[in-house]
N, C-alpha and C positions, 0 to 999 in steps of 0.2 A: 787423621784419632792424636794419636799426643801431640803435635804439632795444636788441638785444638785445643785440649786438653792444658798445654804447659801456658793459655794465658791463664788461668789462676795463678797455676803453684809463682807464675814469675812478676806477674801484678805486685810492684813497690817494685819492683828488687832489678838490680843490678849484675849479669852475667857472671863469671871470671873464670871459666871452666869451661874445654870441650864439649861443643856442639854437640858432639855420637854424643858423649856418656850420658851430659843430660835427657838429649829426646828418650833415649835409649830406655833411662832412670824414673822417664814423664810417660813411656811408655806405657809400665807396669803397675802407673799409679791409675790411668789408664783405666787397664785392667779388670784391676781392684774394685775402681767407683760406678762400674758395670756389673760386675760380679755381686755385689754387696756385701765387700768385705766389711766394707764400713761405715755402715749401718749403724751398729752399738757406740754409744757416747762412747765407750771406756775399748782404749786398746792399748798393747805397750808389744815394747820390743825390745831387742836384745843386743842391741850395735853391735858394731863388725866383729860379735866374737861370735854371735850363735845364729848369722843370720850372713847371704853367702851376698858379699859386696857389692853383687850389681843389686842389690836392692835396696842399698843402703839411702839412696839417696827416698827412694818408695815410704822409705816409715820417715823417714825424714819431714815429709813430704806431707802426708797425707798425717803425722802425726800436729804440725804443725797447725793444719788443715782443723784437724780437733777441737786442739786447742782454742780457734779462734773463734770458730762456730759453739762455745761452751761446753762441748765435751772433755773427757780429760784422756790424756797419752801421754802414756811416760815410758822414756827411753832404761833401756838394764833390767826388763822384769820386775823390778820390784816394791813389794808389795806395803810398803813401809810411804814408797816416794807414789805410791798410787792416792795412801788415805789417806795423805798430808797435806797434796791436792785436793783431792775433797773436800779435805775439810776448811782449807780454802777456799775454791769458789761455792761449799757450802753460805760460809761465810759474808761473799768479798761479792759475791758472782763473777773472778777475776781469777786467771788459768797461770794457775804456778810450772816458776822453772826450777829443773830438780837440775842439779850443776855437780863438779867434781871439783870448791872451790880454794884457792892459795890464797895465804897473808901475807903479804909486804908488815911488818913491825915498821918496820922503817917511816912507813908514809902513812900508817895506819887507815890504811887502805886493805882489800879483796877484794878477790876476782874470779869471779861466779864464773864459770865457765863449760861448756860443754855443747854439743853440737848440735841438738833437736831442742828451740824453743819458740813459743808466739809471738805473732809480731802483731797482737794487742791487747797485748798489757794492760786494759784496763777496761777487758771482756770483751763483748758482744760487738756490741751499739759502741764499744769506742771507736777510734782512730786506729787505720794505721800506723805503725811502723816502719822504715824503709828496712830492706834487707838484701846479701847481695847472694848468690851462689857462686860457690866457687868448689876447689878439690876436696876431696877428704881433708880429717886432721892433719895434721902432720906430713903435710902437703902429696898424699897420696894421692894418685892422678886417674884409679882404675870407677872410681864416685865421683858426686858430685853433694854437698852438704849446703841450705842457705845460714850465710851468717847473719843472725839477726840486728839488728843499733839499734837500741832497747833503751829508750829515753832517758836520759837524767837530771836531775834537780826535779828529785821525786825520791821523799824516805821511802827507804825498801822493807817487809821482816822476813826474816827467811828464818826453817822451823823444820825437825822433823823427828817422828815419831817414830818409838821401839815396839810394837803392841807386844812383847813378851813379855817385855825390862817394865810393862806400865807409865813409861817418861815420854816424856814429849823435852826435847833441848830449839831454845831459840832465841837469839840474836836481831839487832835489826841494825841498818846500815843506808846514807843516803845515795840515790846514785851520782855520779858526779863524772863519768863514761865510759864510754868503752874502747878496750883492748885490742888491735886491727892488726893480729903476730898470724909472722907465719908458722911459724908453730905452735901443737894445744888445739883443744880443743876448737870450732870455729866461733857462735859466738863467749862473747868473753866481757862482762858488763864488771864495771871496777866502780867500786862505792866505800866511802869509807865508815868506819867503825865509830857505833856509838858505844860507848863505854870505855873497857878496858883488851883493849885488842890482845897482849898479854896474857893475858886470864885466857879471852877465843883458844890465844897461838896452843895451852898447855893442853889442856882438855880436850877436843880441836876433836880424837880419831873417837870419843868415846863407844859410838856404836856404828861407827862411818863414816868418808866421807861427805856423803848426799845433803843435802839442806836444798830445800823446796821455797823460796821466794815469791811472795807475791809482793805488790807496789802497791803499797798504802801503808799508815803510821792506827799497826792490828795484833804487838802484840799482844795488848793486852787481853780483846773480844776471844784471839789465838790462843792461852793461854787461859781461861775462862773456860772455851767451849772442849780444849786438852779437861781440863779436870773436871768438866759433867763427862765426860769420856769415863774418867777411873787413872785420871794420869796424869805422874808424878810434872811438876814442871819446872827447867833446870834452866834457869837468868845464862847465857855461855860467856854475857860479856861482862 
């Protein structure tokens, strides 16, 4: 059963992980499907801090499938991430990509890094981008994780709400490639910041590191959406 179920999450991928760990994890994914766990269009996990290591690939795989199918899935169970992803989906029909970005001011670049990512950034009817199944972040051999090679050459819009403070922060960057590193979270989208990266750096931790990235030049529509929800808009860069 798990070998049959493995066909879907591995479609279009290259495996770089122990097959035993992969089949064990995908077996758990198959069990959740049979049990109806993923019938909801929204799901959240707590990454490696709140779930057993054997289920990490289960969470990554199922959330990727939910995102690809038009639903919502978010890592680390953060409500503001989920709200931001819902805003992106409602406005564009596309999934958001939650990440812990890192800034390289010397290159005017930002690396959006996380272990849970869609492979259909343009929505359920869009094309799949390739991905690879690897060990967990920082080369942890006890599980498997998908590394999504997100498309380059497109403008992206990154933002996050803080509902308690009634604010929305937002910036844009053009995707230029993917960083393929042995360390850190597996999916690492590299983009060139539009605007002042120094300003972005100085106020980065305004209310947490996470940002939600959606493909498209949609800063203005998202800002208007936020205003309609009663949020103050802060342009980070």
